[in-house]
KEMI-788939 format. One record per atom (N, C-alpha, C, CB): atom name; residue in three letters; x, y, z; residue number from 1. Coordinates in pm, whole numbers, plus 50000, padded with zeros to 5 digits. Glycine has a CB too. Example, Ala and Ser with C-alpha at 12.3 -4.5 7.8 and 13.67 -1.06 7.14 Angstrom:
2
REC_N_ALA_51319_49431_50780_1
REC_CA_ALA_51230_49550_50780_1
REC_C_ALA_51320_49670_50780_1
REC_CB_ALA_51131_49553_50905_1
REC_N_SER_51285_49775_50708_2
REC_CA_SER_51367_49894_50714_2
REC_C_SER_51290_50003_50787_2
REC_CB_SER_51408_49940_50572_2
END
This chain:
69
REC_N_MET_18305_28987_34934_1
REC_CA_MET_18217_29060_35023_1
REC_C_MET_18075_29053_34967_1
REC_CB_MET_18265_29207_35039_1
REC_N_LYS_17980_29023_35055_2
REC_CA_LYS_17840_29011_35013_2
REC_C_LYS_17750_29097_35100_2
REC_CB_LYS_17795_28865_35018_2
REC_N_LYS_17641_29140_35038_3
REC_CA_LYS_17535_29211_35110_3
REC_C_LYS_17402_29153_35065_3
REC_CB_LYS_17541_29365_35084_3
REC_N_THR_17306_29151_35157_4
REC_CA_THR_17170_29108_35125_4
REC_C_THR_17080_29231_35131_4
REC_CB_THR_17121_28997_35223_4
REC_N_ILE_17001_29247_35026_5
REC_CA_ILE_16909_29361_35017_5
REC_C_ILE_16767_29308_35030_5
REC_CB_ILE_16927_29440_34880_5
REC_N_ILE_16690_29364_35122_6
REC_CA_ILE_16550_29327_35140_6
REC_C_ILE_16467_29415_35047_6
REC_CB_ILE_16505_29342_35290_6
REC_N_ILE_16383_29350_34966_7
REC_CA_ILE_16309_29419_34860_7
REC_C_ILE_16162_29377_34865_7
REC_CB_ILE_16370_29388_34720_7
REC_N_GLU_16072_29472_34843_8
REC_CA_GLU_15930_29440_34830_8
REC_C_GLU_15886_29467_34687_8
REC_CB_GLU_15845_29523_34930_8
REC_N_GLY_15794_29384_34638_9
REC_CA_GLY_15733_29409_34508_9
REC_C_GLY_15771_29310_34399_9
REC_CB_GLY_15770_29544_34463_9
REC_N_MET_15876_29231_34420_10
REC_CA_MET_15911_29130_34319_10
REC_C_MET_15815_29013_34332_10
REC_CB_MET_16060_29083_34336_10
REC_N_SER_15766_28961_34218_11
REC_CA_SER_15669_28852_34227_11
REC_C_SER_15694_28736_34130_11
REC_CB_SER_15532_28905_34203_11
REC_N_CYS_15795_28750_34042_12
REC_CA_CYS_15816_28646_33942_12
REC_C_CYS_15962_28645_33893_12
REC_CB_CYS_15720_28667_33823_12
REC_N_GLU_15992_28553_33803_13
REC_CA_GLU_16127_28543_33748_13
REC_C_GLU_16166_28669_33671_13
REC_CB_GLU_16139_28421_33658_13
REC_N_HIS_16070_28729_33602_14
REC_CA_HIS_16099_28853_33528_14
REC_C_HIS_16145_28962_33626_14
REC_CB_HIS_15974_28900_33448_14
REC_N_CYS_16077_28971_33740_15
REC_CA_CYS_16114_29069_33842_15
REC_C_CYS_16257_29043_33889_15
REC_CB_CYS_16015_29063_33962_15
REC_N_GLU_16289_28916_33912_16
REC_CA_GLU_16422_28879_33958_16
REC_C_GLU_16528_28920_33857_16
REC_CB_GLU_16430_28728_33984_16
REC_N_MET_16504_28891_33729_17
REC_CA_MET_16602_28923_33625_17
REC_C_MET_16619_29075_33611_17
REC_CB_MET_16559_28863_33491_17
REC_N_HIS_16510_29148_33619_18
REC_CA_HIS_16518_29294_33606_18
REC_C_HIS_16599_29354_33720_18
REC_CB_HIS_16376_29356_33603_18
REC_N_THR_16576_29306_33841_19
REC_CA_THR_16651_29353_33958_19
REC_C_THR_16798_29317_33945_19
REC_CB_THR_16592_29294_34088_19
REC_N_LYS_16826_29193_33906_20
REC_CA_LYS_16964_29145_33888_20
REC_C_LYS_17039_29235_33788_20
REC_CB_LYS_16964_28998_33838_20
REC_N_LYS_16976_29264_33675_21
REC_CA_LYS_17041_29347_33573_21
REC_C_LYS_17073_29487_33624_21
REC_CB_LYS_16953_29356_33448_21
REC_N_GLU_16980_29547_33697_22
REC_CA_GLU_17004_29682_33749_22
REC_C_GLU_17117_29682_33851_22
REC_CB_GLU_16876_29739_33812_22
REC_N_LEU_17119_29583_33939_23
REC_CA_LEU_17225_29577_34039_23
REC_C_LEU_17362_29552_33976_23
REC_CB_LEU_17194_29468_34142_23
REC_N_GLU_17365_29469_33873_24
REC_CA_GLU_17493_29436_33809_24
REC_C_GLU_17548_29550_33723_24
REC_CB_GLU_17477_29312_33724_24
REC_N_LYS_17470_29654_33702_25
REC_CA_LYS_17519_29774_33631_25
REC_C_LYS_17613_29856_33720_25
REC_CB_LYS_17401_29861_33585_25
REC_N_ILE_17606_29835_33851_26
REC_CA_ILE_17686_29913_33946_26
REC_C_ILE_17831_29865_33941_26
REC_CB_ILE_17628_29900_34090_26
REC_N_ASP_17923_29962_33930_27
REC_CA_ASP_18066_29929_33937_27
REC_C_ASP_18095_29857_34068_27
REC_CB_ASP_18153_30057_33923_27
REC_N_ASP_18185_29763_34063_28
REC_CA_ASP_18232_29686_34179_28
REC_C_ASP_18137_29574_34222_28
REC_CB_ASP_18253_29778_34294_28
REC_N_ILE_18023_29558_34154_29
REC_CA_ILE_17938_29442_34182_29
REC_C_ILE_17976_29332_34084_29
REC_CB_ILE_17785_29478_34172_29
REC_N_ILE_18018_29219_34140_30
REC_CA_ILE_18060_29105_34059_30
REC_C_ILE_17938_29030_34009_30
REC_CB_ILE_18153_29011_34140_30
REC_N_SER_17842_29005_34099_31
REC_CA_SER_17721_28934_34062_31
REC_C_SER_17609_28969_34157_31
REC_CB_SER_17745_28782_34060_31
REC_N_ALA_17487_28945_34110_32
REC_CA_ALA_17368_28967_34192_32
REC_C_ALA_17270_28853_34165_32
REC_CB_ALA_17303_29106_34162_32
REC_N_GLU_17204_28808_34269_33
REC_CA_GLU_17100_28706_34257_33
REC_C_GLU_16978_28755_34334_33
REC_CB_GLU_17149_28566_34311_33
REC_N_ALA_16866_28767_34263_34
REC_CA_ALA_16742_28812_34326_34
REC_C_ALA_16650_28693_34346_34
REC_CB_ALA_16672_28922_34242_34
REC_N_ASP_16573_28694_34454_35
REC_CA_ASP_16480_28587_34485_35
REC_C_ASP_16347_28649_34526_35
REC_CB_ASP_16537_28495_34598_35
REC_N_ALA_16248_28639_34437_36
REC_CA_ALA_16117_28699_34463_36
REC_C_ALA_16048_28632_34581_36
REC_CB_ALA_16030_28690_34339_36
REC_N_ASP_16061_28500_34594_37
REC_CA_ASP_15995_28428_34703_37
REC_C_ASP_16045_28474_34840_37
REC_CB_ASP_16017_28278_34687_37
REC_N_GLN_16174_28501_34849_38
REC_CA_GLN_16233_28546_34976_38
REC_C_GLN_16232_28698_34990_38
REC_CB_GLN_16374_28495_34989_38
REC_N_GLY_16200_28769_34882_39
REC_CA_GLY_16197_28915_34887_39
REC_C_GLY_16332_28976_34912_39
REC_CB_GLY_16103_28960_34994_39
REC_N_GLN_16434_28923_34844_40
REC_CA_GLN_16568_28974_34866_40
REC_C_GLN_16656_28954_34744_40
REC_CB_GLN_16631_28907_34988_40
REC_N_ALA_16769_29024_34747_41
REC_CA_ALA_16875_29005_34649_41
REC_C_ALA_17006_28998_34725_41
REC_CB_ALA_16877_29120_34541_41
REC_N_VAL_17095_28913_34679_42
REC_CA_VAL_17228_28901_34737_42
REC_C_VAL_17328_28947_34632_42
REC_CB_VAL_17258_28755_34786_42
REC_N_VAL_17412_29044_34669_43
REC_CA_VAL_17513_29095_34576_43
REC_C_VAL_17651_29059_34627_43
REC_CB_VAL_17499_29248_34558_43
REC_N_GLU_17737_29021_34533_44
REC_CA_GLU_17877_28996_34564_44
REC_C_GLU_17956_29112_34505_44
REC_CB_GLU_17927_28856_34508_44
REC_N_MET_18041_29172_34589_45
REC_CA_MET_18112_29294_34550_45
REC_C_MET_18263_29276_34557_45
REC_CB_MET_18069_29410_34639_45
REC_N_GLU_18332_29346_34468_46
REC_CA_GLU_18478_29350_34475_46
REC_C_GLU_18522_29432_34595_46
REC_CB_GLU_18538_29409_34345_46
REC_N_LYS_18452_29543_34618_47
REC_CA_LYS_18477_29629_34734_47
REC_C_LYS_18344_29691_34775_47
REC_CB_LYS_18584_29740_34703_47
REC_N_GLU_18343_29756_34890_48
REC_CA_GLU_18221_29812_34947_48
REC_C_GLU_18148_29902_34848_48
REC_CB_GLU_18255_29891_35073_48
REC_N_VAL_18017_29879_34837_49
REC_CA_VAL_17929_29963_34756_49
REC_C_VAL_17831_30030_34853_49
REC_CB_VAL_17854_29879_34645_49
REC_N_ALA_17813_30159_34840_50
REC_CA_ALA_17723_30233_34930_50
REC_C_ALA_17580_30182_34918_50
REC_CB_ALA_17729_30383_34899_50
REC_N_ASP_17513_30174_35032_51
REC_CA_ASP_17373_30130_35033_51
REC_C_ASP_17286_30220_34946_51
REC_CB_ASP_17320_30128_35175_51
REC_N_ALA_17320_30347_34937_52
REC_CA_ALA_17243_30440_34855_52
REC_C_ALA_17244_30399_34707_52
REC_CB_ALA_17298_30583_34870_52
REC_N_LYS_17356_30345_34661_53
REC_CA_LYS_17364_30297_34522_53
REC_C_LYS_17279_30173_34503_53
REC_CB_LYS_17510_30268_34483_53
REC_N_LEU_17280_30085_34601_54
REC_CA_LEU_17197_29965_34593_54
REC_C_LEU_17049_30003_34593_54
REC_CB_LEU_17228_29869_34711_54
REC_N_LYS_17012_30097_34679_55
REC_CA_LYS_16874_30145_34688_55
REC_C_LYS_16830_30204_34554_55
REC_CB_LYS_16860_30250_34800_55
REC_N_ALA_16916_30285_34494_56
REC_CA_ALA_16883_30349_34366_56
REC_C_ALA_16861_30244_34257_56
REC_CB_ALA_16995_30445_34324_56
REC_N_ALA_16942_30139_34255_57
REC_CA_ALA_16928_30035_34153_57
REC_C_ALA_16797_29958_34172_57
REC_CB_ALA_17047_29938_34159_57
REC_N_VAL_16763_29926_34296_58
REC_CA_VAL_16638_29855_34323_58
REC_C_VAL_16518_29941_34280_58
REC_CB_VAL_16627_29819_34474_58
REC_N_GLU_16523_30069_34313_59
REC_CA_GLU_16414_30160_34276_59
REC_C_GLU_16407_30181_34126_59
REC_CB_GLU_16431_30294_34347_59
REC_N_GLU_16522_30183_34059_60
REC_CA_GLU_16526_30195_33913_60
REC_C_GLU_16460_30073_33848_60
REC_CB_GLU_16671_30210_33864_60
REC_N_ALA_16475_29957_33912_61
REC_CA_ALA_16413_29835_33862_61
REC_C_ALA_16261_29835_33887_61
REC_CB_ALA_16477_29712_33929_61
REC_N_GLY_16215_29926_33972_62
REC_CA_GLY_16071_29940_33994_62
REC_C_GLY_16020_29877_34123_62
REC_CB_GLY_15999_29882_33881_62
REC_N_TYR_16110_29847_34216_63
REC_CA_TYR_16071_29780_34339_63
REC_C_TYR_16107_29865_34460_63
REC_CB_TYR_16137_29643_34349_63
REC_N_GLU_16054_29825_34576_64
REC_CA_GLU_16075_29903_34697_64
REC_C_GLU_16192_29847_34778_64
REC_CB_GLU_15946_29904_34782_64
REC_N_TYR_16292_29931_34796_65
REC_CA_TYR_16408_29898_34881_65
REC_C_TYR_16366_29911_35025_65
REC_CB_TYR_16532_29991_34850_65
REC_N_ILE_16388_29805_35104_66
REC_CA_ILE_16353_29810_35246_66
REC_C_ILE_16478_29840_35329_66
REC_CB_ILE_16289_29676_35291_66
REC_N_LYS_16580_29753_35317_67
REC_CA_LYS_16704_29775_35390_67
REC_C_LYS_16811_29681_35336_67
REC_CB_LYS_16683_29754_35541_67
REC_N_THR_16935_29709_35376_68
REC_CA_THR_17048_29621_35346_68
REC_C_THR_17095_29560_35477_68
REC_CB_THR_17165_29700_35274_68
REC_N_VAL_17115_29430_35474_69
REC_CA_VAL_17160_29361_35596_69
REC_C_VAL_17290_29287_35569_69
REC_CB_VAL_17052_29261_35647_69
END
């Protein structure tokens, strides 16, 4: 199961890695890939993760959560 998170504020590889690490701290997330150029992150999950948890991780990384699609 995958979700795409739309994020504002990432501008470089460091931003991508920081976002990836915060998202991968969440239980049930297998992997996360952030892309600053596209302004998004794609997470692969073992089971459904609440959007609120994804939002909190993005904000903890220091970026603006827009929405999950």
